[in-house]
N, C-alpha and C positions, 0 to 999 in steps of 0.2 A: 500596538498593529500592526500588522501586516506588510512587511518593505516593499514597495513598491520597483522594487529594482531587479531584482531576478529570480526565477526560480528557486535557481541554487541553493539560497537561503531559508529555502521552508520546507516544515516536516507536516508530513499528512499524518491523521488517523486514519481508520478505513474498518464500519461497522455494517455487517449484513447481515440481513435479515430473511426469512423465509428460504426459498429451495437454495438447489444445487446449481442449477441457472444465474443465481444473481452471486453465490459466491464464485461462479467460473466470469462473471460480469465485472466484476469487484476487480478480482484479481486483475482483468484486463487493463482498467481505470486505473489501477496501483501503478501498472508495470509502463503505461503508456504516460504516468505524471512522473517516475524515476525516472525517465529516460529524459524527461527535459529536466533532470538533477532535482525536483522535490522528492528526500528520502522519505522513510517509515517512520513516524516520532516512537521513539521509548515510550516503555509502560509508565515511568514517572517524567517525561517531558508535555511543556504544555505545546501540542499540534499548534500549529496558524490555521489549518485546512483540516476540517473533518467531512468525508464522503460517508450517508447514512443511506444505502441501498434496501430499499422499503420492499415489507410482503405484502398484500390486500386479500388473503386466502379465506380470510375470517374477521369478523368486527375486533376478536383480540388480538389478529397482527394488525390492523389499524390502529387499536389503543396500544399495542406496545410500541409503535412506532411514532406514537406520539409522546409516549414516556421517552425514549430513549434520544428522541432530540430535545426535547426539555432538560432531561438531565446533561445531557452532553453543553448542551447554550447555557447551565447553570456551572458548570464543572469549570470552563472556555470560555468566557464571553469574548474571549476577541478575537476566536477561531472563526472561520469565513466555515459557514455549514452550505453544504450540498447534500439536498433532501433528490434522491430519484425513486427507480422502482416502481411498484404496482400501487402502492398508495398515492405515489407524489403525479403517477400518469393518471389514476382514476378521483383524484378529490386536489389538485394542485390548487385553488385556493386557498382551501384548508389546512391543506402544510405550509404555504405561502407563509400564513398570519400566525404561525408557530413562532415564538418571539425566539431572535436567532440566527434562523433561517434566511441566509441570501439570493440562493442559486434553488428551482426547481426545475428537476431536469425528467423530462417526459422517457420511457421506453426506451424510443428509438435517435434517443440522443445523449445515451451514455457517452457515446463516442467522441462527443465534440463539448463533454469537459474541461479538458487541458484547455481552450479557447475559452471556454465560457471563466475562467478561472482567472485567464493571462487579462481580460476585459475586465474584469471585475477590480481586480487588484491597480490596473490603469485609471478607470473614471469612479469605479466603488457606487457603485450602482447594481441595486440589488435588480436577478432578472427570474423570469419564468419562460418554459420554452418546452410546449408541450403536443404535440400531434393527436388530435383526436382517434382512438383506438381503430375506427374504420376507415381514416388516411392512412393507414401507418404500412405501410410498403418495404422497408428497406429490413436486408437483413443486416444485420452489425456482427460480423467476425469476435470470436472469443475462444483462445487456447491460453493454460495459462495455468502454472502453479497454482495452490493454498498454500496452507502454511503446513501440512505434510508434504510424503512425496507422490500424493497421487495426483495429477495433471485433471481436466476439466475439457473435454474440445465442446464447445457447442455447435451441434451441427442443423440446428433446424431452432423456428421461434413461431410465435402466432398459436392458433390454435381457430378448425372451421367447425367445431362441433357442436355449442353451447349448449352445453349442459346443462337442464332447468338450473338448481343451483349453484351454478358458478358466473366469475366475472372475467374467468383469465379472459377471452376473446376480447372483451374490451378495455381490457389492459395490456393486450400484449398484440393485438390486429390480429389479421388472417395468418395460414400457414404458410409459412414460406423458410426457403433451404439456400444454404451455402453451398457449391458447386463441390461435385466430390473431387476435382482437382485441387483446390484451395484447401479443402481439410485432409485430404491425402500430404499435402505440401506440408502445412500447420503439424501435423503430427510426424513427418519427417524433422520436422524443426525443435521438436519437444524431443526427439529422440537424443538428436544432435544436444544436446541441453542436459542428457542426465534424465529423462523421463523414461521409469520404468514402470508403471500402470496407466491407463488413459481411461476417465470415465466420460462414454456418451453421455449430455446432453442435448438436452431442449424441452418445450412446451409438450409437443405432441412426436415425440421423435419418429415413431413407427407412419406417420404421414411424410417424413420425409423425402423431397420431388415431387411434393404435390402442383401438381400441374406443366411438370417434365414426364419424361419418357423414361427416366431414373427413378428408383424407388432405394429402400432400404437395404436391401439385402444386396444388390449393388454396391453401397457407401461399407457396410462391414466385409466384402467381400478383397476390397482395393485395401482397405487400411488393415488387412489381416495381413496385407503383404507387404507395410514399411514396415523395415529391418531395425530392430534396437527396442521397439515395444515388447514386450513383456505378456503384458497383458492388458485388456480391454473388458470393463465392465459398461452394459446396456443398465442405464440408469432409471427409465420406469420405459413400459410399451405398452398402450392400450389392449387388450385380450384379443381384437377384433382383428388388428393391426400386427399382432404377434401371428405369423405364416407358418405351418408348418415346416416352408422352406429357411425360417429363419433359425427353426429348433431346430431341425438336422443339423444345418450348416454350422452355427454356433455346436454343437455334440462333437464334429471333427476338427473344427477350426486347431488350429496351431497359438493363438492370443488369447480367443475370445472366452471368458472364464465360464466355470459354469454357476449363471447368477442371475437372479430374473426378481424383477421388479414389475407388478401388474396390477393396476387398480380394478377392486373389484365395486368396489364403493356399497352394496348391497349384496344377500345373499338372496335376498326374492327377485324373482320375477315381476310382479304387482309393482314394487318398487323402483326395480332399472327399469321399468315404462315410465313410470310419475319423472327421474330424472333424467330421461330420455337421452338414456343409454342406447351406444348401437348393437347389446351382444345381452344373451338370456346366460342364465346360470348354466346350460346344458354345456353352451358353448366354452365359457370359461372352465368349468371340469374337465372338459377334453384338451384345453391346453394343459391343464397340468398335469392329466397323467400323459399326454406326449412327454412333457419336460421328463418328469418321472421314468418313463420309456428308455427314452434314450441317454438320461444324464440323472440317476438315481443320488447322484450325490451332491444333487445343485442346488442353492440357497433358495427358498422362492420365497418373496415378500411380498405380500397384499396390501392395501390403501385400502380401507373400511370407514362410511360415515357412518353414527349411529344418529338417529332420535332426529331425522329430516320430521320437514311436511309430511303427514301422510304415515308414517312409521305408523299403524297401526302397533299392539303388544302381538295380535298375531305375525304380522308381516316382523315382526322384529326375533321372534320366537324362530319362525322360516329360515331367516338370513343365518342367524345364530348357530342352526342346527346343521344349515349346508355348510355352512365356517367348519364347521366342526367336524364334517365328514371329508376335506381336501387333505391332501398331503401336503402341507406348505409349510413353513420356513417359521414366519413371525409374519403378525398382524400390526398396521401400524391405524392406530385408530384416533378416528375426528370425529369431535362431536359436531354438531351442524349446526352451522353459525351462519345466518341471516342476513343476505347481503343484495344492499339495494338496485333495485332493473333487474332482477332476477324472475323467472317464471316461477321460481316455486311458491312465492308468497300468493301466490294464487291457488295451492296446496291447503287442503284442510285432513283431518285434522292437527293442530300444534302441539308437539309434544313438549312440557315442561321443563323444567332445565333440572329441576331433582332426579326425574326417572330419566334424561339424557345422562346425568352424571352415571347414575346407576346403571345403566346396558354399558354407557364408557366400561365403568369398571370390569364388568362381567365380562365385553370383550380382547380387554387386557389379559383378564385372567388365562382365557384360552389360550392367545400368544404367549404369556408368559411359559405355559407349559410345552407347546409345541418349540419355543426355542431352545428349554432346555434340553429338552429330546433328542434334537437334531444334535444338539451340539454330543451330548452324548456317547452317541452313537461312534462318535470318532478317538474316545479315548485309546489311548495303546497304536493308534495309527503312525504313519508317518507323513509327513503332507507338508508341501511348499508353503513357506512364510514369506510374504514380504513386510520384512520389516521396518518400521515408519518413527516411533518416537521413544523417548526414555519413558519407563513406567512410570509412575503417578510416586510412586517411592523413592524412585532414582536405582533400582537394584535393577537392572536388565533394562529388555526393549520390549515393545509393543509391536504387533503386526498382524496381521489379515491371511488365511490359508486363501487358494484359489476360490475355496467355497464359500468365503466372508465368516472364517471363523472366526474371533478375538484370540490372539496367542500373545501370552507372555513368557518370554525365553530369557534365562537368566545368565551369566556370565557374560554379557557384549555390554556394548556400549555405543556413545552415540555413533561412533564411527561408522558403525554395521548399520546406519538408516539406508534405507533404498538400497537395499540388497537382499537377491532374494536365496533362504538356506532351506534345506529340507531339515524339519523339527517332527522328533514323534511327540504328541499330545500325549499329556498329560490329564486327571483328573480337573470337570470343568467345575468352576462354582458361580457363583451369582454375584455379582458386582455393576452396582449402577443400575439400569434400563436392561441387564441382559448376561448372556454364558461370558466368560473367560477361563483358558484352557490354560494348566500351566505347559510348557514346550522344554524339549533340553534340546538342541543341533545334534543332527548325527553325521 
């Protein structure tokens, strides 16, 4: 069992499921524990502490959370398992009942995990600390580096939208944000620690500053002035909150990359209404056209849900045809998953699982075609590449261009990580779930 003497003897393992925001928060939890002397467990070492940051965006995510926790408990039965994140927030009793779980912490209590662990080591009493989603008010900051060179800066949390299919407002609470001053200070600290690229994360970052006089445009203008950061990426922003001013500023920014991730969810107006989205496809198309007009090289990723209740075949065809007409780079396709407590459960007809899978594959095929065509446009061009890690075969390094093309550069080594180089891009090939281009440093 775990020593009760001091944190300095302990090793921890961190497992993150779900979104970029979860990854950012896990990194912050790890950094806080490391400051207290807890080191990361090596791959072949039995950890004393296991932190599992869960997701609950779909029923599959809940199942994966349960399976992950059970697997970890079987492999390391003497470890203290901490479960946090959206699954732990929405179903704390269910999570606490999983064999091996000792601490369940709601989303706004992640910052208290070091103290919870210290208390558990002292008294060996299991604990569950969860605030109801409607009562969550605190903004818990997070700015930390993941396993690669990219840093994640959490600027906002929670959501006020209440889309009919979504449990995020129940899991994360109402929209709230950090102050611009505090976020700029975190970015400066990251720069001093060697950060070259920061991804701006949150649940609904376009709603930054809700209830205040400042907004997202004010934040990105302030971050753009931070010396030492070469790149910012906007992780995801709702189309109705992606203003002309944000697009225009990004196009002439010193540091914000030509890269957008915009949730569409469906390309049919009747379905968008059933989803309780706050825009129609005309507005969405206008946002894409504006980006392409001022940033023709921009990477544009789009989220899409298929097979939701109410999506008749005619509505699916309408969505498919609309998506096919857009000048975008990639689709992130998700089959609809029923979530307890959502208004979508009142909608009919229901789409069967086989038809969901068929529609998902059809949309993924469109995405793959878009993605490869986008990559091939840049064969033979020179673009800046931020090198991140060794290539899988150990020969060279991998990284991403300013417009988020994955590049493999030969003739370098791990000492080149976190450095930006100019590379001439060669032939694109398909690997894993997307294209990768060969690059030669020039």
